[in-house]
C-alpha positions as CSV (number, residue, x, y, z in Angstrom):
1,M,18.2,-15.8,-0.5
2,R,20.4,-12.9,-1.8
3,I,20.2,-9.2,-1.0
4,N,21.2,-8.4,-4.6
5,D,22.2,-10.3,-7.7
6,P,23.3,-7.9,-10.6
7,M,23.1,-10.7,-13.1
8,A,19.5,-11.7,-12.2
9,Y,17.5,-8.6,-13.2
10,R,14.6,-8.6,-15.6
11,R,13.0,-5.4,-17.0
12,C,9.4,-5.3,-16.0
13,D,6.8,-3.8,-13.6
14,E,5.7,-5.1,-10.2
15,A,2.4,-6.1,-11.7
16,D,4.2,-8.5,-14.1
17,V,6.0,-10.2,-11.1
18,M,2.7,-10.4,-9.1
19,E,0.9,-12.0,-12.0
20,E,3.6,-14.7,-12.2
21,L,3.9,-15.4,-8.5
22,V,0.5,-15.2,-6.9
23,D,-3.2,-15.6,-7.6
24,V,-5.2,-13.2,-5.4
25,R,-8.7,-14.0,-6.7
26,G,-11.0,-15.0,-3.9
27,R,-8.2,-14.7,-1.3
28,R,-8.4,-12.9,2.0
29,I,-5.6,-10.4,1.8
30,L,-3.7,-8.1,4.2
31,E,-1.5,-5.3,2.9
32,L,0.8,-3.8,5.5
33,G,1.9,-0.2,4.9
34,C,-0.3,0.6,2.0
35,G,0.7,4.2,1.7
36,A,-1.4,6.1,-0.9
37,A,-3.1,2.7,-1.8
38,W,-1.8,2.5,-5.4
39,M,-1.0,-1.2,-5.0
40,T,-4.2,-1.7,-3.0
41,R,-6.2,-0.4,-6.0
42,M,-4.3,-2.6,-8.4
43,L,-5.0,-5.7,-6.2
44,A,-8.7,-4.8,-6.0
45,T,-9.3,-3.9,-9.6
46,R,-6.7,-5.2,-12.1
47,F,-6.2,-8.5,-10.2
48,G,-9.6,-9.1,-8.8
49,A,-8.6,-9.7,-5.2
50,G,-11.1,-10.8,-2.6
51,D,-11.5,-9.0,0.7
52,I,-8.5,-6.7,1.4
53,T,-7.5,-5.1,4.7
54,A,-5.0,-2.4,4.1
55,T,-3.1,-0.8,7.0
56,E,-1.1,2.4,7.3
57,V,0.7,4.2,10.2
58,D,0.7,7.6,8.6
59,R,-2.5,9.1,10.0
60,I,-2.6,11.9,7.4
61,Q,-2.4,9.4,4.6
62,L,-4.9,7.1,6.3
63,E,-7.5,9.8,6.4
64,K,-7.1,10.2,2.7
65,N,-7.5,6.5,2.2
66,L,-10.6,6.4,4.4
67,A,-12.2,8.8,2.0
68,V,-11.8,6.4,-1.0
69,A,-15.3,5.5,-2.1
70,D,-14.8,3.2,-5.1
71,L,-13.1,0.2,-3.5
72,P,-15.9,-1.6,-1.7
73,N,-13.9,-4.7,-1.0
74,V,-11.1,-2.8,0.8
75,T,-11.1,-1.9,4.5
76,F,-8.5,0.7,5.4
77,R,-7.4,1.0,9.0
78,Y,-4.6,2.2,11.2
79,G,-1.9,-0.3,12.3
80,G,1.7,-1.4,12.1
81,A,3.0,-4.8,11.1
82,E,4.4,-5.5,14.6
83,A,0.9,-5.5,16.1
84,I,-1.8,-6.9,13.7
85,A,-5.3,-6.5,15.0
86,D,-6.7,-9.8,13.7
87,P,-7.1,-13.4,15.0
88,D,-4.8,-16.2,14.1
89,G,-5.2,-17.6,10.6
90,S,-7.2,-14.6,9.2
91,Y,-5.5,-14.3,5.8
92,D,-4.4,-16.3,2.8
93,L,-1.9,-13.7,1.5
94,V,0.0,-10.8,3.1
95,F,1.7,-8.1,1.0
96,M,4.4,-5.7,2.0
97,F,5.2,-3.4,-1.0
98,K,8.4,-1.6,0.0
99,S,7.3,-1.3,3.6
100,L,9.2,-3.8,5.6
101,H,12.3,-1.5,5.8
102,H,10.0,1.2,7.3
103,V,9.2,-1.0,10.3
104,P,11.5,0.0,13.2
105,C,14.5,-2.4,13.1
106,A,13.9,-3.5,16.7
107,L,10.4,-4.6,15.7
108,M,11.0,-6.4,12.4
109,D,11.3,-9.8,13.9
110,R,8.1,-9.3,15.8
111,A,6.4,-8.1,12.6
112,L,7.3,-11.3,10.8
113,A,6.1,-13.4,13.7
114,E,2.8,-11.5,13.6
115,I,2.5,-12.1,9.9
116,H,3.1,-15.8,10.5
117,R,0.4,-15.8,13.1
118,V,-2.3,-14.2,11.0
119,L,-1.6,-16.3,7.9
120,V,-3.3,-19.6,7.4
121,P,-0.9,-22.6,7.3
122,G,0.7,-22.6,3.9
123,G,-0.3,-19.0,3.3
124,L,2.0,-16.7,1.4
125,L,3.9,-13.5,2.3
126,Y,4.9,-11.4,-0.7
127,V,7.6,-8.8,0.1
128,T,9.0,-6.2,-2.3
129,E,12.1,-4.2,-1.2
130,P,14.1,-1.6,-3.1
131,V,17.7,-2.7,-3.7
132,Y,20.4,-0.4,-2.6
133,A,22.0,0.2,-6.0
134,G,21.6,2.3,-9.1
135,D,21.3,6.0,-10.0
136,F,18.0,6.5,-8.3
137,N,19.3,5.1,-5.1
138,Q,22.3,7.4,-5.4
139,L,19.8,10.3,-5.6
140,M,17.6,9.1,-2.8
141,R,20.4,8.6,-0.4
142,L,20.9,12.3,-0.4
143,V,17.3,12.6,1.0
144,N,17.4,9.6,3.3
145,D,20.1,7.0,3.3
146,E,18.3,3.6,3.8
147,R,21.3,1.2,3.6
148,E,21.0,0.1,7.2
149,V,17.3,-0.3,7.3
150,R,17.2,-2.2,4.0
151,E,20.0,-4.5,5.3
152,A,18.0,-5.0,8.5
153,A,14.9,-5.9,6.5
154,F,16.7,-8.5,4.5
155,G,18.3,-9.9,7.7
156,A,14.8,-10.1,9.3
157,L,13.5,-12.1,6.3
158,T,16.4,-14.5,6.2
159,G,16.1,-14.9,10.0
160,A,12.4,-15.8,9.8
161,V,13.3,-18.5,7.2
162,E,16.2,-19.8,9.4
163,R,13.9,-19.9,12.4
164,G,11.4,-22.1,10.5
165,L,8.6,-19.5,10.3
166,F,8.6,-19.4,6.5
167,A,10.1,-21.3,3.6
168,S,11.5,-19.3,0.7
169,E,9.4,-20.1,-2.4
170,R,10.8,-17.6,-5.0
171,E,13.1,-14.7,-5.2
172,V,12.8,-12.3,-8.2
173,F,15.0,-9.3,-9.1
174,Y,13.5,-6.7,-11.4
175,E,14.1,-3.2,-12.7
176,A,11.1,-0.9,-13.1
177,E,11.3,2.4,-14.9
178,G,10.4,5.6,-12.9
179,V,9.8,8.8,-14.8
180,Y,9.4,12.2,-13.2
181,A,8.4,15.2,-15.4
182,D,10.3,17.8,-13.5
183,W,11.8,18.7,-10.1
184,D,8.4,19.6,-8.6
185,A,7.0,16.2,-9.5
186,F,9.9,14.5,-7.9
187,A,9.9,16.6,-4.8
188,A,6.1,16.1,-4.3
189,R,6.5,12.4,-4.5
190,F,9.6,11.9,-2.4
191,I,10.4,15.0,-0.3
192,Q,7.1,16.7,0.6
193,V,5.7,13.7,2.3
194,T,3.6,13.3,5.4
195,H,5.0,9.9,6.6
196,S,8.6,11.2,7.3
197,D,10.4,14.4,8.3
198,F,13.8,14.3,6.6
199,N,14.8,17.6,8.2
200,L,16.5,18.8,5.0
201,D,18.0,22.3,5.1
202,E,18.1,24.6,2.0
203,A,21.6,23.5,1.1
204,R,20.8,19.8,1.1
205,I,17.6,20.4,-0.9
206,A,19.7,22.4,-3.5
207,E,22.1,19.5,-3.6
208,V,19.3,17.0,-4.2
209,R,17.8,19.2,-6.9
210,A,21.1,19.6,-8.7
211,A,21.6,15.8,-8.6
212,F,18.1,15.2,-9.9
213,E,18.4,17.8,-12.7
214,R,21.5,16.1,-14.0
215,H,19.2,13.3,-15.1
216,L,16.5,15.7,-16.5
217,T,15.7,15.6,-20.3
218,P,12.9,17.1,-22.3
219,A,11.0,13.9,-21.7
220,G,11.6,14.0,-17.9
221,A,14.1,12.3,-15.6
222,R,14.1,8.5,-16.2
223,F,15.5,6.0,-13.8
224,L,15.7,2.2,-13.7
225,K,14.9,1.3,-10.1
226,P,16.1,-2.2,-8.9
227,H,13.8,-4.3,-6.6
228,R,13.8,-7.7,-5.0
229,V,10.7,-9.7,-4.4
230,D,10.7,-12.5,-1.9
231,L,7.8,-14.9,-1.8
232,L,7.7,-16.9,1.5
233,R,5.3,-19.7,2.5
234,R,4.1,-20.0,6.1
235,I,5.3,-23.2,7.8
236,G,3.4,-24.8,10.6
């Protein structure tokens, strides 16, 4: 397992990687840290997933998710990865889309032990994490520098493999394009959020805006965002 491999990237979207690595049809699925439920919706509609439980710790976002009326096979609920409110062996697949590094570092090992517990033997854990590299990362580190938590997340994954909880099945590096029409669109997506208080003063916001607008073109600001996907199989 590698935290980064600059020579291994492919240009694609998350959906392309998912289609290659997992089959979700008819599976019992848990998504931890579903955020605004974009990936939940993709699992439920485009990929034809079975029953999905999607958890979130941001109560404001959770209330919005609970109001979703067109995903009948999805159950939204409050909860963190370190304490999963389900019996042993409840799920065939667990997804964490860029959410493992948001688990408090001291609780990451517990979270992976919980995931192991609620997966059936041989069940799969699919984890996407942003890679700490590239122009978009240089911009975002002005908002919230995630180097330490991303390194901790990778360390927790490799530690879970070393302890014999999981076997590493595949590791995929990909770059997905992100396009933001203007500063307001970027700020709404990454600064004016309910899940975190970045405590940015006016001077830092001005610095972030200037850094963003250096990438702005008439077609918007375009970034290639590097990601790593780890597919792990539950042992035991």
